[in-house]
Each structure stands twice: as structure tokens, then as C-alpha cells.
MARGU-528156 format. One line per 4 residues: number of its first residue (from 1); for each residue z, y, x of C-alpha. Coordinates in steps of 0.2 Angstrom, whole numbers. Each point is the difference from the previous one (the first is absolute). Layout:
<nodes>
NUM) Z Y X  ...
</nodes>
This chain:
<nodes>
1) -143 137 -46  18 1 -5  -4 11 -15  -13 -13 -6
5) 12 -14 2  13 9 -10  -13 4 -14  -6 -18 -1
9) 18 -6 0  -1 -10 17  16 5 6  9 -5 -16
13) -8 -17 0  5 -3 18  18 5 -2  1 -13 -14
17) -7 -14 10  12 4 15  15 -2 -11  10 -15 4
21) 17 -6 -5  2 -13 13  14 2 12  -7 -7 16
25) 12 -3 15  -8 -4 16  5 -17 7  -1 2 19
29) 15 -10 7  8 -17 -1  16 8 -4  -7 6 -17
33) -1 -18 -6  19 -1 0  0 17 -8  -11 -7 -14
37) 11 -15 -2  15 10 -2  -8 13 -12  -7 -14 -11
41) 18 -5 -4  1 17 -10  -18 1 -6  -16 -9 1
45) -11 5 15  -19 -3 3  -9 -3 17  -19 4 0
49) -9 -8 14  -17 9 3  -14 -3 12  -8 17 3
53) -16 -8 6  -3 -12 -15  -10 6 -15  9 -11 -12
57) 17 6 6  -6 18 -2  -6 -3 -18  16 -9 -5
61) 11 13 7  -9 13 -10  2 -10 -16  19 -2 5
65) 2 19 2  -9 3 -16  11 -12 -10  16 10 5
69) 5 12 -14  15 11 -2  11 -14 -6  -1 -8 17
73) 2 16 11  17 -6 6  -6 -17 5  1 -2 19
77) -16 -7 8  0 -3 19  -18 1 7  -5 -11 15
81) -15 4 10  -4 -18 5  -12 6 15  14 10 7
85) 15 -10 -3  -5 -19 0  16 -5 7  9 7 -15
89) -11 -9 -11  4 -16 9  18 3 -2  -1 4 -18
93) -9 -17 -3  14 -9 10  14 10 -8  -6 -2 -18
97) -9 -17 2  -16 7 -6  -17 -5 7  -9 16 7
101) -14 7 -10  -9 16 0  1 10 -11  17 -6 -6
105) 14 6 -11  17 -7 1  14 5 -12  18 -3 8
109) 15 0 -11  18 -6 6  -7 -3 17  -14 -12 -6
113) -18 1 -5  -1 -2 -19  -18 3 -1  -15 1 12
117) -19 0 -2  -15 4 11  -17 7 -3  -5 4 -18
121) 15 -10 -7  11 15 6  -5 8 -17  9 -14 -9
125) 17 5 6  8 11 -13  13 11 10  7 7 -17
129) 6 -17 -5  9 -4 16
</nodes>
């Protein structure tokens, strides 16, 4: 089967689809919120809140990943699994004064949220212009 895959180019196609320039950082502790605020004083940082059981969230995160190109490879994006870390999501809402949504993208700069969107509106945030 491996020979057939190579002949018909499947391996090459799959390698291309798996390539991503996104710099995911797992958001798993409340202390990281302070880290994000501090880091954002030097460079913009994003938080992507994702529900692993939601079909819309799955579609939106795929589109988000596909929108990342080499120009954004150094942009730091914190990934929050909402089902595993709901307490962190609640604290993000409190700290940055943004109503919880899922999926949701927040962009933090100088310790404050400068842009946020949820669901399909996430695609409207142009990280290259931030």
C-alpha cells in the first residue's frame, strides 16, 4: 500500500496539508494570563478559545489555521481547550472584560484586548495589520 501511495502522490499531498505556521501555546493555567498580559507589552498575542465538542468551533479553528501563513509564523497564539479549562476561560473574560463565546479569538496588546471576535467573525481579524 505504501508503494501505491507514493506512486499516486498521496504522501506528498498529506505532507502539504499538515504544514502549519501557527505557533500554538497551550493555555492550561491561570498564571499564564499574567504572562500573556506581560508579553503583550512587547508584542501582540492572541488567545484562541476552542470547544472540542462543537462542530462550528472545529470548522472555525481549521479556517483559522489555514489562514496562517509564513508571515505570521512568529505570532504567538495561546490555545485554550474550553472543556478542560473552563475556569481559565472565565478568568480571561473577567481580566479582559470580554463576554465568553466559543469559539473566540482575542488579541491582546499592551495588556488589553484590542480586538476580539467569535464564531465565523474570527476570520475578519487581520493579524497582519495588528
